[in-house]
C-alpha positions as CSV (number, residue, x, y, z in Angstrom):
1,X,9.1,-70.3,7.4
2,X,7.3,-66.9,7.8
3,X,6.6,-65.2,11.2
4,X,3.2,-63.7,11.8
5,X,3.3,-60.1,13.2
6,X,0.3,-58.4,14.8
7,X,-1.4,-55.8,12.4
8,X,-0.4,-53.2,15.0
9,X,3.4,-53.7,14.7
10,X,2.7,-53.8,10.6
11,X,0.5,-50.5,10.4
12,X,3.1,-48.8,13.0
13,X,6.1,-49.9,10.8
14,X,4.0,-48.4,7.6
15,X,3.1,-45.2,9.1
16,X,6.7,-44.6,10.2
17,X,8.1,-45.1,6.8
18,X,5.5,-42.7,5.6
19,X,6.2,-40.4,8.1
20,X,3.0,-40.1,10.1
21,X,3.5,-38.3,13.5
22,X,0.3,-38.4,15.4
23,X,0.9,-35.2,17.1
24,X,0.3,-33.5,13.6
25,X,-3.0,-34.2,13.7
26,X,-3.4,-32.8,17.1
27,X,-1.4,-29.9,15.4
28,X,-4.5,-29.3,13.1
29,X,-7.2,-29.9,16.0
30,X,-5.3,-27.1,18.3
31,X,-5.5,-24.7,14.9
32,X,-8.9,-25.1,14.5
33,X,-9.9,-24.3,17.9
34,X,-7.6,-21.7,18.3
35,X,-9.0,-19.8,15.3
36,X,-12.8,-20.9,15.7
37,X,-15.0,-20.2,13.1
38,X,-12.2,-18.5,11.2
39,X,-10.3,-21.8,10.4
40,X,-12.7,-22.8,7.7
41,X,-11.0,-19.4,5.6
42,X,-7.3,-20.5,7.0
43,X,-6.9,-24.3,6.9
44,X,-4.0,-25.8,8.0
45,X,-2.9,-28.6,5.5
46,X,0.4,-29.9,6.4
47,X,3.2,-30.1,8.9
48,X,7.1,-30.4,7.7
49,X,10.4,-29.7,9.5
50,X,8.3,-27.9,12.3
51,X,6.5,-25.8,10.1
52,X,2.5,-25.7,9.8
53,X,1.1,-24.9,6.3
54,X,-2.0,-23.0,6.0
55,X,-3.9,-22.4,3.0
56,X,-5.8,-18.5,3.3
57,X,-8.6,-17.8,1.3
58,X,-7.9,-14.1,0.7
59,X,-4.7,-12.0,1.0
60,X,-6.8,-9.7,3.6
61,X,-6.9,-12.6,5.7
62,X,-3.3,-13.6,5.1
63,X,-2.0,-10.5,6.3
64,X,-3.9,-10.4,9.3
65,X,-2.9,-13.7,10.0
66,X,0.9,-12.8,9.2
67,X,0.6,-10.1,11.6
68,X,-0.1,-12.6,14.4
69,X,2.2,-15.3,13.7
70,X,4.1,-15.0,16.4
71,X,1.3,-15.2,18.9
72,X,-0.3,-18.0,17.1
73,X,2.8,-20.3,17.1
74,X,3.1,-19.2,20.6
75,X,-0.4,-20.2,21.6
76,X,-0.3,-23.4,19.4
77,X,3.2,-24.6,21.2
78,X,1.5,-24.0,24.4
79,X,-1.2,-26.5,24.3
80,X,1.6,-29.1,23.9
81,X,3.2,-27.9,27.4
82,X,6.9,-28.1,27.3
83,X,7.1,-29.8,23.7
84,X,7.4,-27.0,20.9
85,X,6.4,-29.2,17.9
86,X,6.2,-25.7,15.6
87,X,9.2,-23.5,14.7
88,X,6.8,-21.5,12.1
89,X,3.7,-21.2,10.3
90,X,3.6,-20.8,6.6
91,X,0.2,-19.0,5.1
92,X,-0.1,-19.5,1.9
93,X,-2.8,-17.7,-0.7
94,X,-5.8,-20.1,-1.7
95,X,-4.4,-23.4,-2.8
96,X,-7.5,-25.2,-1.4
97,X,-11.2,-24.9,-2.0
98,X,-12.9,-22.8,0.4
99,X,-16.3,-23.4,1.9
100,X,-19.2,-21.4,0.8
101,X,-19.9,-20.1,4.5
102,X,-19.4,-16.4,4.2
103,X,-20.0,-15.8,8.0
104,X,-16.5,-16.3,8.9
């Protein structure tokens, strides 16, 4: 005999197996808020093993953000209270398409 399971239980199991963590998406939102308009030029694209991966549109912006890395990690973690979801931010040059907006 088959047992019916609630859809929420099935969805939770599937997401858990895929490595989904809701706080990862919260990290993306905090990143966008922290960088403001510049976030379109330095896009958070993933989180793995406590590292936030960010694709950057130019080497100049990559250098500038690298100099601010310690401050950015501290501010990102500060948004989560006592919990520190990030240990590092990895900046990568131009691996995703960026907007045509030149105002940032």
